C-alpha positions as CSV (number, residue, x, y, z in Angstrom):
1,M,12.5,24.7,9.7
2,S,11.9,24.0,13.4
3,A,11.0,20.5,14.8
4,E,7.5,21.8,15.5
5,D,7.1,22.9,11.9
6,L,8.3,19.6,10.6
7,E,5.9,17.7,12.9
8,K,3.0,19.9,11.8
9,Y,4.0,19.3,8.1
10,E,4.1,15.5,8.6
11,T,0.8,15.5,10.5
12,E,-0.8,17.4,7.6
13,Q,0.7,15.1,5.0
14,E,-0.6,12.0,7.0
15,L,-4.1,13.5,7.2
16,N,-4.0,14.2,3.4
17,L,-2.9,10.7,2.8
18,Y,-5.7,9.3,4.9
19,R,-8.2,11.4,3.0
20,E,-6.9,10.2,-0.3
21,Y,-7.1,6.6,0.9
22,R,-10.7,7.1,2.0
23,D,-11.5,8.5,-1.5
24,V,-9.8,5.7,-3.5
25,V,-10.4,2.5,-1.4
26,G,-13.7,1.8,-3.1
27,I,-12.1,1.2,-6.5
28,F,-9.8,-1.6,-5.4
29,K,-10.3,-5.3,-4.7
30,Y,-7.2,-6.2,-2.6
31,V,-5.1,-4.9,0.3
32,V,-1.4,-6.0,0.2
33,E,0.9,-5.4,3.1
34,T,4.6,-6.0,3.0
35,D,7.3,-5.0,5.5
36,R,7.9,-1.7,3.7
37,R,4.6,-0.7,2.1
38,F,0.8,-0.9,2.1
39,Y,-0.9,-1.2,-1.3
40,L,-4.5,-1.2,-2.6
41,C,-4.8,-3.0,-5.9
42,N,-7.0,-4.8,-8.3
43,S,-4.7,-7.7,-9.1
44,V,-2.0,-9.4,-7.0
45,D,0.2,-12.5,-7.5
46,V,2.5,-13.9,-4.8
47,K,5.1,-16.5,-5.6
48,A,7.5,-18.1,-3.2
49,R,10.9,-18.4,-4.7
50,S,14.0,-20.2,-3.5
51,E,17.6,-19.4,-4.3
52,S,20.7,-20.8,-2.6
53,G,18.4,-22.3,0.1
54,D,16.8,-19.0,1.0
55,V,13.1,-18.5,0.4
56,F,11.7,-15.1,-0.6
57,F,8.5,-13.8,-2.1
58,E,8.0,-12.2,-5.4
59,V,4.8,-10.1,-5.3
60,S,3.4,-8.7,-8.6
61,I,0.8,-6.0,-8.2
62,T,-1.1,-4.2,-11.0
63,D,-3.4,-1.2,-10.9
64,A,-2.1,0.0,-7.5
65,W,-2.3,2.8,-5.0
66,V,0.6,3.0,-2.5
67,W,0.3,4.3,1.1
68,D,3.4,6.5,1.2
69,M,3.2,10.2,2.1
70,Y,6.6,10.9,0.5
71,R,5.7,9.7,-3.0
72,P,4.7,12.4,-5.4
73,A,2.5,10.0,-7.3
74,R,0.8,7.2,-5.4
75,F,-0.9,5.4,-8.3
76,A,1.3,2.8,-10.1
77,R,0.4,0.7,-13.2
78,S,2.5,-2.2,-11.9
79,V,4.7,-2.9,-8.9
80,K,7.1,-5.8,-8.3
81,V,8.2,-6.5,-4.7
82,L,10.9,-9.0,-3.6
83,T,11.0,-9.6,0.1
84,F,12.2,-12.1,2.6
85,K,9.6,-10.9,5.1
86,D,5.9,-11.7,5.4
87,V,3.4,-10.6,2.8
88,N,-0.3,-10.2,3.8
89,V,-3.0,-10.2,1.0
90,E,-6.6,-9.6,1.8
91,E,-9.5,-9.4,-0.5
92,L,-11.8,-6.5,0.4
93,A,-15.5,-7.4,0.9
94,N,-18.1,-5.1,-0.5
95,S,-18.9,-3.8,3.0
96,D,-15.2,-2.9,3.3
97,F,-15.6,-0.5,0.4
98,E,-17.5,2.0,2.5
99,P,-15.1,4.7,3.7
100,P,-15.6,6.1,7.2
101,K,-17.8,9.1,7.4
102,G,-15.9,12.2,8.3
């Protein structure tokens, strides 16, 4: 496989992922962004934990869709993330549920 073929494949996968996101965003209430992943979900709980003086976040997500073009299945019943990095949680407003026309 040439570098050009690989780039074309990745571009197609990213476009397919965007289309899937556009199709499913309307069924979710929250956007959760961690240092490694982007999730859409209907329930999220973030807890700050401390161990040996270090603070980390435990993020519990249920009914989720994961933005990751390399995953064969992007829907997950539950996800638990442990991270020392920032976690961003946003509640989607009803107007945010309208996917872009395309």
